[in-house]
LOBASE-930622 format. One line per 4 residues: number of its first residue (from 1); their letters; for each residue x, y, z of N, C-alpha, C, O. Coordinates in Angstrom, 1 decimal. Atoms other than C-alpha are relative to their C-alpha. Example, Ala and Ser with C-alpha at 12.3 -4.5 7.8 and 13.67 -1.06 7.14 Angstrom:
BEGIN
1	AS	0.9:-1.2:0.0:12.3:-4.5:7.8:0.9:1.2:0.0:1.9:1.2:0.7  -0.9:-1.1:0.0:13.7:-1.1:7.1:-0.8:1.1:0.8:-0.3:2.2:0.9
end
This chain:
BEGIN
1	MDLD	1.4:-0.1:0.8:37.4:-46.1:99.5:-0.2:-1.4:-0.2:0.6:-2.3:0.1  0.3:1.6:0.5:36.0:-49.3:98.2:-0.2:0.3:-1.3:-0.1:1.5:-1.6  0.4:-0.3:1.4:35.0:-49.8:94.7:-1.4:0.8:-0.4:-1.7:1.6:-1.3  1.5:-0.7:0.2:31.5:-48.9:95.1:-0.3:1.1:0.1:-0.9:1.8:-0.7
5	AMAS	0.1:-1.1:0.4:31.9:-46.3:96.2:0.7:1.0:-0.8:0.3:2.1:-0.7  -0.2:-0.9:0.8:34.2:-44.7:93.8:-0.9:-0.2:-1.2:-1.0:0.8:-1.9  1.0:0.3:1.2:31.8:-46.2:91.2:-1.0:1.0:-0.3:-1.2:1.6:-1.3  0.8:-1.0:-0.2:29.4:-44.0:92.7:0.3:1.5:0.0:-0.5:2.3:-0.7
9	VTND	-0.6:-1.1:0.5:31.1:-41.0:92.7:0.9:0.9:-1.5:1.1:2.0:-2.0  -0.2:-0.2:2.1:32.3:-41.4:88.8:-1.0:-0.1:-0.2:-1.1:0.7:-1.2  0.7:0.0:0.9:29.1:-42.1:87.9:-0.6:1.4:0.4:-0.6:2.2:-0.6  0.0:-1.3:-0.2:28.0:-38.8:89.9:0.2:1.0:-0.7:-0.6:1.8:-1.2
13	KFVV	-0.8:-1.2:0.8:30.7:-36.6:88.3:-0.4:-0.6:-1.8:-0.3:0.2:-2.7  0.1:0.0:1.2:29.8:-38.2:85.1:-1.6:0.9:-0.3:-1.8:1.8:-1.1  1.1:-0.5:0.2:26.1:-37.5:85.4:0.0:1.5:0.1:-1.0:2.0:-0.4  -0.5:-1.3:-0.6:27.6:-33.9:86.6:-0.3:0.5:-1.2:-1.3:1.1:-1.6
17	DELS	-0.5:0.1:1.2:29.2:-33.7:83.6:-1.1:0.3:-1.5:-1.5:1.4:-2.0  1.1:0.6:0.7:26.7:-35.1:81.0:-1.0:1.2:0.0:-1.4:1.7:-1.0  1.2:-1.0:0.2:24.1:-32.4:82.2:0.5:1.1:0.0:-0.4:1.9:-0.4  -0.9:-1.0:0.1:26.8:-29.6:82.2:-0.2:0.0:-1.4:-1.1:0.6:-1.9
21	MSVS	0.4:0.5:1.7:27.0:-30.7:78.2:-1.4:0.2:-0.6:-1.5:0.4:-1.8  1.2:0.5:0.5:23.8:-31.2:77.6:-1.0:1.4:0.1:-2.0:1.6:-0.6  0.6:-1.4:-0.1:22.9:-27.3:78.8:0.7:0.7:-0.8:0.0:1.2:-1.6  -1.3:-0.6:0.7:26.1:-25.9:77.3:-0.9:-0.2:-1.8:-1.1:0.8:-2.5
25	LVMI	0.0:0.5:1.5:25.0:-27.8:73.6:-1.6:1.0:-0.3:-2.0:1.6:-1.3  1.1:-0.8:-0.1:21.6:-26.0:74.5:0.4:1.5:-0.5:0.2:2.1:-1.5  0.2:-1.4:-0.2:22.3:-22.9:75.1:1.1:0.5:-1.2:1.4:1.7:-1.3  -1.1:-0.4:0.9:24.9:-22.8:72.1:-0.9:0.0:-1.1:-0.9:0.9:-1.9
29	NLAL	1.1:-0.2:0.7:21.9:-23.9:70.0:-0.8:1.2:-0.3:-0.9:1.7:-1.4  0.8:-0.9:-0.4:19.7:-21.4:71.4:1.1:1.3:-0.7:0.8:1.9:-1.8  -0.8:-1.1:0.6:22.5:-18.8:70.6:-0.1:0.2:-1.8:-0.5:1.2:-2.4  -0.2:0.3:1.8:23.1:-20.1:66.6:-1.5:0.7:-0.1:-1.6:1.8:-0.7
33	VLIT	1.1:-0.4:0.7:19.0:-19.6:66.3:-0.2:1.5:-0.1:-0.8:2.1:-1.0  0.1:-1.6:-0.5:19.1:-16.1:67.6:0.7:0.7:-1.1:0.3:1.6:-1.8  -0.9:-1.0:0.6:22.0:-15.2:65.8:-0.5:-0.2:-1.9:-0.3:0.7:-2.7  0.3:0.7:1.1:20.7:-17.1:62.6:-2.0:0.8:-0.5:-2.4:1.1:-1.6
37	LNST	1.2:-0.8:-0.1:17.0:-15.3:63.4:0.0:1.3:-0.4:-0.8:1.9:-1.2  -0.3:-1.4:0.2:18.8:-11.7:63.6:0.4:0.1:-1.6:-0.1:0.9:-2.4  -0.4:0.0:1.2:20.5:-12.5:60.2:-1.0:0.3:-0.6:-1.0:1.5:-1.0  0.8:0.3:1.2:17.7:-13.1:58.3:-1.2:1.0:0.3:-2.2:1.0:-0.5
41	QQRA	1.1:-1.1:-0.3:15.5:-10.0:60.1:0.9:0.8:-0.7:0.2:1.6:-1.4  -0.5:-0.8:0.2:18.3:-8.1:59.2:0.3:0.4:-1.9:0.7:1.3:-2.6  -0.2:0.0:1.7:18.4:-9.2:55.3:-1.2:0.1:-0.6:-1.4:0.4:-1.7  1.6:-0.6:0.5:14.7:-8.8:55.2:0.0:1.3:0.0:-0.1:1.9:-1.1
45	KHAV	-0.2:-1.2:-0.4:15.0:-5.4:56.8:0.8:0.6:-1.5:0.2:1.3:-2.4  -0.5:-0.5:1.0:17.5:-4.7:54.2:-0.6:0.2:-1.5:-0.5:1.2:-2.1  0.6:0.4:1.0:15.7:-6.1:51.2:-1.4:1.1:-0.1:-1.7:1.9:-1.1  1.1:-1.5:0.0:12.6:-3.6:52.2:0.7:1.2:-0.1:0.3:1.9:-1.0
49	EEGM	-1.1:-1.5:-0.3:14.9:-0.6:52.8:0.4:0.1:-1.7:0.3:1.1:-2.4  -0.8:-0.3:1.5:16.4:-1.4:49.3:-1.2:0.2:-1.7:-1.1:0.8:-2.8  1.1:-0.1:0.9:12.8:-2.1:47.4:-0.4:1.3:0.1:-0.7:1.8:-1.0  -0.1:-1.3:-0.3:12.1:1.3:49.1:0.5:0.6:-0.5:-0.3:1.4:-1.0
53	LNTI	-1.3:-0.7:0.5:15.1:3.0:47.7:-1.0:-0.1:-1.8:-1.7:0.6:-2.5  0.9:0.5:1.8:13.7:1.4:44.0:-1.0:0.5:-0.3:-1.1:0.7:-1.5  1.3:-0.3:0.1:10.4:2.6:44.3:0.0:1.5:-0.2:-0.6:2.1:-1.1  -0.1:-1.5:0.2:11.2:6.3:44.9:1.1:0.1:-1.0:0.6:1.0:-1.6
57	YDII	-0.6:-0.4:1.2:13.9:6.6:42.1:-0.7:-0.4:-1.0:-0.6:0.2:-2.1  0.7:0.2:1.5:11.7:5.1:39.6:-1.0:1.4:0.2:-1.2:2.2:-0.7  0.8:-1.1:0.3:9.1:7.8:41.1:0.9:1.1:-0.1:0.3:2.2:-0.4  -1.0:-1.1:0.0:12.1:10.2:41.1:-0.2:0.2:-1.9:-0.4:1.2:-2.6
61	NQEE	-0.4:0.0:1.4:12.5:9.0:37.4:-1.2:0.4:-1.2:-1.1:0.8:-2.4  1.2:-0.3:0.9:9.0:9.3:36.3:-0.4:1.2:0.2:-1.1:1.6:-0.8  0.6:-1.2:-0.1:8.1:12.5:37.7:1.2:1.0:-0.8:1.1:2.3:-1.0  -1.0:-1.4:0.7:11.5:14.1:35.7:-0.4:-0.1:-1.4:-0.6:0.9:-2.2
65	DVDK	1.1:0.2:1.6:10.0:12.7:32.6:-0.9:0.4:0.0:-1.2:0.7:-1.2  1.3:-1.1:0.5:7.1:14.5:32.8:0.3:1.3:0.7:-0.6:2.1:0.8  -0.3:-1.6:-0.1:8.4:17.6:33.9:0.9:0.2:-1.1:1.0:1.3:-1.6  -1.3:-0.1:1.6:11.3:17.1:30.8:-1.3:0.1:-1.1:-1.1:0.9:-2.0
69	ERND	0.9:0.3:1.4:8.2:16.4:28.3:-1.2:1.3:0.3:-1.7:1.8:-0.7  0.6:-1.1:-0.4:6.0:19.4:30.5:0.9:1.3:-0.4:0.4:2.1:-1.3  -1.0:-0.9:0.7:8.8:21.7:29.8:0.2:0.2:-1.1:-0.2:1.3:-1.6  0.0:-0.1:1.2:9.7:20.9:26.4:-1.7:0.4:-0.7:-1.6:1.0:-1.7
73	KVYQ	1.0:-0.5:0.6:5.8:21.6:25.6:0.0:1.1:-0.2:0.0:1.6:-1.3  0.4:-1.4:-0.1:5.7:25.1:27.3:1.2:0.3:-1.3:0.8:0.7:-2.4  -1.1:-0.2:0.8:9.1:25.4:25.5:-0.4:0.5:-1.4:-0.2:1.6:-1.8  0.5:0.1:1.6:7.7:24.7:21.8:-1.3:1.1:0.4:-1.4:1.8:-0.6
77	KYVG	0.9:-0.7:0.6:4.8:26.8:22.4:0.7:1.7:0.0:0.5:2.4:-0.9  -1.0:-1.3:0.1:7.2:30.2:23.3:0.4:0.1:-1.7:0.2:1.0:-2.6  -0.7:-0.1:1.5:9.1:29.1:20.2:-1.2:0.4:-1.3:-1.1:1.2:-2.2  1.0:-0.3:1.1:5.8:29.0:18.2:-0.4:1.6:-0.1:-0.6:2.1:-1.2
81	AAPE	0.6:-1.3:-0.7:4.6:32.4:19.9:1.0:1.0:-0.7:0.6:2.1:-1.2  -1.0:-1.3:0.2:8.2:34.1:18.8:0.0:-0.1:-1.5:-0.2:-1.1:-2.1  0.2:-0.2:1.3:8.5:35.6:15.3:1.4:-1.0:-0.5:2.5:-1.3:0.0  -0.9:1.3:1.0:10.4:33.0:12.6:1.4:0.4:0.1:1.8:1.6:-0.1
85	GAER	-1.0:-0.6:-0.3:13.7:32.6:13.5:0.8:0.5:1.3:2.0:0.7:1.4  -0.3:-0.6:-1.4:13.8:33.8:17.1:0.6:-1.0:1.0:0.9:-0.5:2.1  -0.5:1.0:-0.7:15.1:30.6:18.6:1.6:0.0:-0.7:2.6:0.1:-0.1  -1.0:0.3:0.6:17.6:30.3:16.1:1.1:1.5:0.3:2.3:1.3:0.3
89	IMLA	-0.8:-1.2:-0.5:19.1:34.2:17.0:0.1:-0.1:1.3:0.9:0.6:1.8  -0.4:-0.3:-1.2:18.8:33.6:20.2:0.9:-0.6:0.4:1.5:-0.1:1.4  -0.7:1.2:-0.3:20.8:30.5:20.4:1.7:0.5:-0.6:2.9:0.2:-0.1  -1.2:-0.8:0.4:23.3:32.7:18.2:0.9:0.7:1.0:2.1:0.7:1.4
93	NLDA	-0.2:-1.6:-1.1:23.3:35.7:20.6:0.9:-0.9:1.3:2.1:-0.7:1.5  -0.5:0.4:-0.9:24.0:33.4:23.6:1.6:-0.4:-0.3:2.4:0.0:0.5  -1.2:0.5:0.4:27.0:31.8:21.8:1.2:1.2:-0.1:2.4:1.1:0.1  -1.0:-1.2:0.7:28.5:35.2:20.6:0.0:0.4:1.5:1.0:-0.2:2.0
97	LRLQ	0.2:-0.2:-1.3:27.9:36.2:24.1:1.3:-1.0:0.9:2.2:-0.4:1.4  -0.9:0.8:-0.5:30.0:33.1:25.5:1.4:0.5:-0.5:2.3:1.0:0.2  -1.1:-0.4:0.7:32.6:33.8:22.8:0.9:1.1:0.4:2.1:1.0:0.7  -0.4:-1.4:-0.7:33.0:37.5:24.1:0.4:0.2:1.4:1.4:0.8:1.6
101	TLAQ	-0.2:0.0:-1.2:32.8:37.1:27.7:1.6:-0.8:-0.1:2.4:0.0:0.1  -1.0:1.0:0.3:35.8:34.1:27.0:1.1:0.8:-0.7:2.3:0.6:-0.4  -1.2:-0.6:0.8:37.8:36.6:24.5:0.5:1.1:0.9:1.6:1.6:0.7  -0.3:-1.2:-1.2:37.4:39.4:27.7:1.0:-0.6:1.0:2.0:0.1:1.3
105	WEAD	-0.5:0.5:-0.7:38.5:36.8:30.0:1.9:0.0:-0.4:2.9:0.3:0.2  -1.4:0.1:0.3:41.6:36.4:28.2:0.7:1.1:-0.3:1.9:1.0:-0.1  -0.7:-1.2:-0.1:42.4:40.0:27.5:0.2:0.5:1.2:1.1:1.3:1.3  -0.5:-0.3:-1.5:42.3:40.5:31.3:1.0:-0.7:0.5:1.4:-0.3:1.6
109	EGPM	-0.8:1.1:0.0:44.6:37.6:31.1:-0.1:-0.4:1.8:0.7:-0.3:2.8  0.4:1.4:-1.1:42.6:35.2:33.6:0.3:-1.1:0.0:0.2:-1.7:-1.1  -0.2:1.3:0.2:43.5:32.3:34.5:-0.5:-1.0:-0.9:-1.6:-0.6:-1.4  0.5:0.9:1.2:43.0:29.4:32.1:0.1:-1.8:0.1:1.2:-2.3:0.0
113	VNGQ	-0.4:1.5:0.2:42.5:25.6:32.2:-0.4:-1.1:-1.0:-1.7:-1.2:-1.1  0.6:0.6:1.1:42.2:23.1:29.3:-0.6:0.9:-0.8:-1.7:0.7:-1.1  0.9:-1.1:0.8:41.3:26.6:27.2:-1.1:0.4:0.5:-1.8:1.1:-0.2  1.1:-0.7:-0.7:38.7:27.4:29.7:-0.1:0.6:1.2:0.3:-0.1:2.1
117	PDIA	-0.2:-0.8:-0.9:38.3:30.2:32.1:0.3:-0.9:1.2:-0.2:-2.0:1.2  -0.1:0.4:-1.3:39.6:29.2:35.7:-0.8:0.8:0.8:-0.2:1.8:1.1  0.3:-0.7:-0.8:37.3:30.6:37.6:-0.2:-0.2:1.4:-0.5:-1.3:2.0  0.1:0.7:-2.2:37.3:31.1:41.8:-0.2:1.4:0.1:-0.2:2.4:-0.7
121	QPDA	0.0:-1.2:-0.9:36.9:33.5:44.2:1.3:0.1:0.6:2.1:-0.8:0.8  -1.8:-0.4:-0.5:39.9:35.6:45.9:0.3:-1.0:0.7:-0.7:-1.6:0.9  -0.8:0.8:-0.3:42.2:33.4:47.4:-0.9:0.1:2.0:-1.2:-0.8:2.8  0.3:-0.4:-1.8:40.9:35.0:51.3:-1.5:-0.7:-0.1:-1.6:-1.2:1.1
125	YDEV	1.2:1.0:0.6:37.4:33.1:50.1:0.3:-1.6:0.5:-0.5:-2.2:1.3  -0.2:1.2:-0.3:38.8:29.7:50.4:-0.1:-1.1:1.4:0.4:-2.2:1.6  0.9:0.7:-1.1:37.0:29.0:53.5:-1.5:-0.4:0.2:-2.1:0.6:-0.2  1.0:0.2:-0.1:33.9:27.8:54.1:-0.9:1.2:0.7:-1.5:2.1:0.1
129	GVLI	0.1:-1.3:-0.8:33.1:30.2:56.9:0.2:1.7:-0.5:-0.3:2.7:0.0  -0.2:-1.5:0.4:34.4:33.1:55.0:-0.8:0.0:-1.2:-1.3:1.0:-1.5  0.6:-0.2:1.4:33.0:32.4:51.9:-1.9:0.1:0.4:-2.5:0.9:-0.2  1.7:-0.3:-0.5:29.0:32.2:53.6:-0.1:1.1:0.3:-1.2:1.6:0.1
133	AASE	0.4:-1.5:-0.4:29.8:35.4:55.0:0.3:1.2:-0.9:-0.2:2.3:-0.8  0.6:-0.8:1.0:30.5:37.1:51.9:-0.9:0.2:-0.9:-1.2:1.1:-1.8  1.5:-0.1:0.9:27.7:36.0:50.5:-1.0:0.4:0.4:-1.8:0.9:-0.4  1.3:-0.6:-0.6:25.5:36.8:53.1:0.1:1.5:-0.3:-0.9:2.1:-0.7
137	SYND	-0.5:-1.5:0.8:27.4:40.6:52.3:-0.8:0.2:-1.1:-1.7:1.0:-1.2  0.6:-0.6:2.0:26.5:40.5:48.4:-1.2:-0.4:0.3:-2.1:0.4:0.2  2.0:0.6:0.1:23.0:38.6:48.9:-0.8:0.5:-0.6:-1.4:-0.2:-1.4  0.8:-0.7:0.1:21.1:41.3:48.5:0.1:0.9:-1.6:-0.8:1.1:-2.4
141	AAHS	-1.0:-0.8:1.0:23.2:43.2:46.0:-0.2:-0.6:-1.4:-0.5:0.1:-2.4  -0.6:1.1:0.7:23.7:40.2:44.0:-2.0:-0.2:-0.9:-2.5:0.1:-2.0  1.6:0.5:0.3:19.5:39.1:43.8:-0.6:1.6:-0.8:-1.4:1.7:-1.7  0.4:-1.4:0.8:19.0:43.1:42.7:0.0:0.2:-1.5:-0.8:0.6:-2.3
145	KLRA	-0.5:-0.1:0.7:21.1:42.7:40.3:-0.8:-0.7:-1.5:-1.2:-0.3:-2.5  0.6:1.2:0.8:19.9:39.4:38.6:-1.4:0.5:-0.3:-1.7:0.6:-1.4  1.3:-0.6:0.2:16.1:40.8:39.4:0.1:1.0:-1.0:-0.8:0.6:-1.8  -0.2:-0.9:0.9:16.9:43.7:37.3:-0.2:-0.6:-1.3:-1.1:-0.3:-2.0
149	IVEA	-0.2:0.6:1.3:17.9:41.6:34.4:-1.6:-0.5:-0.5:-2.3:0.0:-1.3  1.0:1.1:0.0:15.1:38.8:34.5:-1.4:0.8:0.0:-2.3:0.3:-0.6  1.2:-1.0:0.0:12.3:41.7:35.1:0.0:1.1:-1.2:-1.1:1.7:-1.2  -0.5:-0.6:0.8:13.6:43.9:32.2:-0.4:-0.6:-1.2:-0.9:0.0:-2.2
153	CGGE	0.1:0.9:1.0:13.3:40.7:30.1:-1.7:-0.5:-0.1:-2.1:-1.3:-1.0  1.0:0.8:0.0:9.5:40.2:31.2:-0.4:-0.9:0.7:-1.5:-1.2:0.7  -0.3:1.2:-1.4:10.3:37.7:33.7:-0.2:-0.2:1.2:-0.1:0.9:1.8  0.5:-0.2:-1.0:9.4:36.5:36.8:1.4:-0.4:0.9:2.1:-1.3:0.4
157	YKAG	-1.1:0.0:-0.4:12.4:36.7:39.4:-0.1:-0.7:1.5:-0.8:-0.1:2.3  -0.1:0.6:-1.4:13.0:34.3:42.8:1.2:-0.6:0.6:1.8:-1.6:0.4  -1.3:0.4:-0.8:15.8:34.7:45.2:0.2:-1.5:0.8:-0.4:-2.0:1.8  -0.3:1.4:-1.1:17.1:31.3:46.4:0.8:0.6:1.4:1.4:1.6:1.7
161	PIKI	-1.3:-0.2:-1.2:19.0:30.7:49.7:1.4:0.3:-0.6:1.9:0.2:-1.7  -1.9:0.4:-0.3:22.7:30.8:50.4:0.2:-1.0:0.1:-0.4:-1.7:1.1  0.0:1.7:-0.2:23.7:27.5:49.8:1.1:0.0:1.3:2.0:0.8:1.5  -0.6:0.0:-1.1:24.5:26.1:53.0:1.7:-0.3:0.1:2.4:0.1:-0.8
165	AERI	-1.4:0.5:-0.7:28.1:24.8:54.8:-0.1:-1.5:-0.7:0.1:-1.4:-1.9  0.4:1.3:0.3:27.4:21.1:54.1:0.5:-0.1:-1.6:1.5:-0.6:-2.1  0.1:0.6:1.3:26.6:21.3:50.5:1.4:1.0:-0.9:1.9:0.6:-2.0  -1.2:-0.6:0.2:29.6:23.9:49.9:1.3:-0.8:0.0:2.2:-0.7:-0.9
169	KAKA	-1.0:1.1:-0.6:31.9:21.3:51.4:-0.3:-1.0:-1.2:0.8:-1.5:-1.5  0.3:1.0:0.4:30.5:18.9:49.2:0.8:0.1:-1.4:1.7:-0.4:-2.0  -0.7:-0.3:1.9:30.9:20.4:45.8:1.2:0.1:0.2:2.0:-0.5:-0.6  -1.8:0.3:0.4:34.5:21.3:46.7:0.9:-0.9:-0.2:2.0:-0.9:-0.8
173	ENDY	-0.9:1.5:0.1:35.5:17.9:47.5:0.0:-0.6:-1.5:1.0:-1.0:-2.2  0.1:0.9:1.1:33.9:16.3:44.6:0.2:0.9:-1.2:0.7:0.3:-2.2  -0.3:-0.2:1.2:34.3:18.7:41.9:1.2:0.7:-0.6:1.6:0.6:-1.7  -0.8:-0.9:-0.3:37.1:21.4:42.8:1.4:-0.7:0.9:2.3:0.0:1.2
177	DGSV	-0.9:0.5:-0.8:39.5:18.8:44.8:0.5:0.7:1.4:1.6:1.1:1.7  0.3:-0.9:-1.0:38.4:20.4:47.7:0.4:1.9:0.3:0.5:2.5:1.3  0.0:-1.4:0.1:39.0:24.1:46.4:-1.2:0.5:0.5:-2.2:0.3:-0.2  1.2:-1.0:-0.1:36.4:26.3:48.1:-0.1:0.9:-0.3:-1.1:1.6:0.0
181	KKVV	0.2:-1.5:0.8:37.1:29.3:46.3:-0.6:-0.6:-1.5:-1.1:0.3:-2.2  0.6:0.2:0.8:35.9:27.5:43.7:-1.4:0.1:-0.3:-1.7:0.2:-1.5  1.6:0.5:-0.2:31.9:27.2:44.7:-0.1:1.7:-0.5:0.6:2.6:0.0  -0.1:-1.0:0.5:31.2:30.0:42.8:-1.8:0.9:0.2:-2.1:2.1:0.4
185	DTVR	1.4:0.1:-0.3:27.4:29.8:43.3:-0.9:0.2:1.1:-2.1:0.3:1.1  0.4:-0.4:-1.4:26.8:30.4:46.7:-1.2:0.9:0.0:-2.2:0.5:0.7  1.1:-0.8:0.1:24.4:33.3:45.8:-0.7:-0.5:-1.2:-0.2:-0.6:-2.3  1.0:0.9:1.1:21.2:31.6:43.7:-1.1:0.3:0.2:-1.8:0.4:1.3
189	GSGM	1.6:-0.5:0.4:18.0:32.7:42.0:-0.3:-0.7:-1.0:0.5:-1.5:-1.6  0.0:0.6:1.2:16.1:31.7:39.5:-0.7:0.8:-1.3:-0.5:2.0:-0.8  0.7:-0.6:1.1:14.2:33.3:36.3:-0.5:-0.7:-0.8:0.1:-1.6:-1.4  0.9:0.4:0.6:11.3:32.5:34.6:-0.3:1.1:-1.4:-1.0:2.1:-1.4
193	LHRY	0.2:-1.1:1.2:11.4:34.2:31.2:-1.5:-0.9:-0.8:-1.8:-2.1:-0.8  1.1:1.0:0.8:8.1:33.5:28.9:0.0:1.1:-1.4:-1.0:1.5:-1.9  0.0:-0.3:1.6:9.1:35.3:25.6:1.5:0.4:-0.1:2.3:0.6:0.8  -1.9:0.2:0.4:12.7:35.7:23.9:0.3:1.6:0.1:-0.5:2.5:0.0
197	YCIR	-1.0:-1.5:-0.4:15.3:38.8:24.7:0.9:-0.6:-0.8:1.1:-1.8:-1.1  -1.8:0.4:0.4:18.7:39.1:23.0:0.6:0.8:0.8:0.5:2.0:0.6  -1.0:-0.6:-1.2:21.1:39.9:25.9:1.5:-0.2:-0.6:2.1:-1.3:-0.6  -1.7:-0.3:0.3:24.9:41.2:24.5:0.5:0.3:0.9:-0.1:0.8:1.8
201	WDDS	-1.2:-0.4:-0.9:28.1:41.5:26.1:0.2:1.7:-0.9:0.6:1.9:-2.1  -0.7:-1.6:0.5:28.7:45.7:25.7:1.8:0.1:-0.2:2.5:0.6:0.8  -1.6:-0.4:0.0:32.6:46.0:24.6:0.2:1.3:1.0:0.9:1.1:2.0  -0.7:-1.2:-0.6:32.9:49.6:25.9:-0.2:0.1:1.6:0.7:0.6:2.3
205	SHQL	0.3:-0.2:-1.5:30.9:49.0:29.4:0.6:-1.4:0.7:0.6:-1.4:1.9  0.0:1.2:-0.1:31.9:45.4:29.5:-0.9:-0.5:1.4:-0.4:-0.7:2.5  1.5:0.0:-0.4:28.2:44.9:31.0:-0.8:-0.6:-1.2:-0.7:-0.4:-2.4  1.1:0.7:1.0:25.4:42.9:29.7:-1.2:0.9:-0.4:-1.8:1.7:0.3
209	QL	1.3:-1.1:0.0:22.7:44.7:27.8:-0.9:-0.7:-0.4:-0.7:-1.8:-0.9  0.9:0.9:0.5:19.4:43.9:27.0:-0.4:0.5:-1.3:-1.2:-0.1:-2.0
end
């Protein structure tokens, strides 16, 4: 092969290599642009989501403040309508009930942790499924007892739903080092009372008395 032919082949190869390199560089630049664009979009999306969460959080805080103010006003209305000293008597009776309950727990040799009752379900209920099944079994009876107390005090009682498995697991893990049997509020209800009543612990019957 003469020199002219060799130069021609070499030039053709160089042209091909240069073209390939140019295409490669273009593709790399395009990929970098797409990556940068995607990253920018992700940051923008994250900023929007964070802004929405902050807005929701602010709304919740505002609503909580409104609810607290509303509840405080209603409570003060009840205090004003009650006989003089009724609030002090109610708080004193609640504290006495707490102390009597603690004394009874100690007398029954109930387990204690840091001077406080270590309340838990029986060992057999240390599984979520078993605890839920037991809650369903006792649900009506528990609400019946609670409703009787609240309505006897002139209040309104509303039965709540049984705590779901996910919430039981979360509470056990977050509050009780994974001990399911220590979740004791699976059957829930709420009472709305419109005036003061004194509830006391009866030592002879070991029951709450109105």
